[in-house]
VMD Tcl script that draws the C-alpha trace (Angstrom):
set ca {
  {-0.19 0.08 -0.08}
  {1.20 3.49 -1.06}
  {0.99 6.45 1.15}
  {1.49 8.77 -2.15}
  {-1.21 10.80 -3.28}
  {-1.87 9.77 -6.96}
  {-1.21 13.07 -8.16}
  {2.11 13.32 -6.00}
  {2.93 9.74 -7.86}
  {1.99 10.87 -11.09}
  {4.57 14.12 -11.22}
  {7.16 11.56 -9.77}
  {6.39 9.15 -12.54}
  {6.96 12.18 -14.99}
  {10.35 12.65 -13.67}
  {11.52 9.05 -14.79}
  {9.64 9.18 -18.07}
  {10.37 13.17 -19.36}
  {14.03 12.61 -19.17}
  {13.78 9.27 -20.90}
  {11.84 10.57 -23.73}
  {14.72 13.47 -24.08}
  {16.89 11.04 -24.60}
  {15.08 8.87 -27.12}
  {14.75 12.54 -28.88}
  {18.13 13.50 -28.65}
  {19.17 10.40 -30.41}
  {16.73 10.63 -32.55}
  {17.73 14.12 -33.63}
  {21.44 12.60 -33.95}
  {20.33 9.76 -36.34}
  {18.76 12.16 -38.57}
  {21.41 14.80 -39.00}
  {23.62 11.34 -39.69}
  {21.14 10.19 -42.25}
  {20.72 10.53 -46.06}
  {17.58 12.83 -45.77}
  {17.25 15.25 -48.56}
  {15.48 17.93 -46.18}
  {16.77 17.03 -42.77}
  {15.63 20.83 -41.64}
  {11.82 20.42 -41.47}
  {12.39 17.09 -39.07}
  {15.14 18.77 -37.13}
  {12.77 21.54 -36.24}
  {10.15 19.50 -35.31}
  {11.95 17.24 -32.92}
  {13.85 20.45 -31.47}
  {10.40 22.33 -30.63}
  {9.59 19.20 -29.05}
  {12.35 18.72 -26.92}
  {11.88 22.34 -25.82}
  {8.07 21.84 -24.98}
  {9.17 18.35 -23.07}
  {12.02 20.57 -21.31}
  {9.51 22.90 -20.11}
  {7.29 20.61 -18.53}
  {10.30 18.74 -16.93}
  {11.11 22.30 -15.22}
  {7.54 22.38 -13.68}
  {7.87 18.78 -12.66}
  {10.99 19.61 -10.60}
  {9.72 22.91 -9.24}
  {6.52 21.11 -8.05}
  {9.15 18.18 -6.49}
  {10.94 20.72 -4.90}
  {8.16 22.83 -3.38}
  {6.44 19.38 -2.08}
  {9.85 17.76 -0.87}
  {9.51 14.91 -3.31}
  {12.29 13.17 -4.82}
  {12.73 10.11 -7.43}
  {16.19 7.94 -7.72}
  {16.46 4.77 -9.68}
  {18.20 2.03 -7.22}
  {18.63 -0.77 -9.53}
  {18.01 -1.87 -12.77}
  {18.10 -5.21 -14.60}
  {16.91 -7.10 -17.93}
  {13.45 -6.84 -16.91}
  {12.78 -4.28 -14.03}
  {14.06 -1.06 -12.85}
  {13.60 0.11 -9.49}
  {13.06 3.51 -8.18}
  {13.12 5.37 -4.75}
  {10.25 7.67 -4.30}
  {11.00 10.04 -1.33}
  {7.59 11.41 -0.21}
  {7.63 13.90 2.97}
  {9.95 11.52 5.30}
  {8.59 8.07 3.80}
  {10.60 6.28 1.48}
  {8.95 3.57 -0.84}
  {10.87 1.42 -3.66}
  {8.47 0.92 -6.92}
  {9.49 -1.55 -9.27}
  {8.63 -0.96 -12.91}
  {8.45 -3.60 -15.96}
  {10.79 -2.08 -18.26}
  {8.43 -2.53 -21.50}
  {5.87 -0.83 -19.36}
  {8.41 2.33 -18.77}
  {9.17 2.04 -22.84}
  {5.62 1.82 -23.77}
  {4.54 4.65 -21.46}
  {7.69 6.94 -22.98}
  {6.17 6.42 -26.38}
  {2.66 7.00 -25.46}
  {4.36 10.57 -24.11}
  {6.28 11.01 -27.50}
  {2.76 10.07 -29.15}
  {1.29 12.91 -27.37}
  {3.65 15.57 -27.75}
  {3.85 15.12 -31.37}
  {-0.13 15.07 -31.87}
  {-0.20 18.32 -30.11}
}
mol new
graphics top color blue
foreach p $ca { graphics top sphere $p radius 0.5 }
foreach p [lrange $ca 0 end-1] q [lrange $ca 1 end] { graphics top cylinder $p $q radius 0.2 }
display resetview
């Protein structure tokens, strides 16, 4: 049973997913830069614009977490699961996430940002 309210837990999960999404987009940006696209610039502009939106959202998440004394730290990682430590107002909880679930959530967020 978790002591963390849903809203705070969702913010903490955003602090996990948004940096991962930025990593994926940074990698994609590099791949597009080094690919033989005829017209690269529209793709690069789109990805860079979305990255700025994500960075702004991540900044809001971090401000919220600092204000409410919330922390998230990755403590373990293997082929199937990643464990995070959630620090919430003096309480520590460990949450295990199935790696394909993380990947699917990052993909879902990417689709949301690109459909805006």
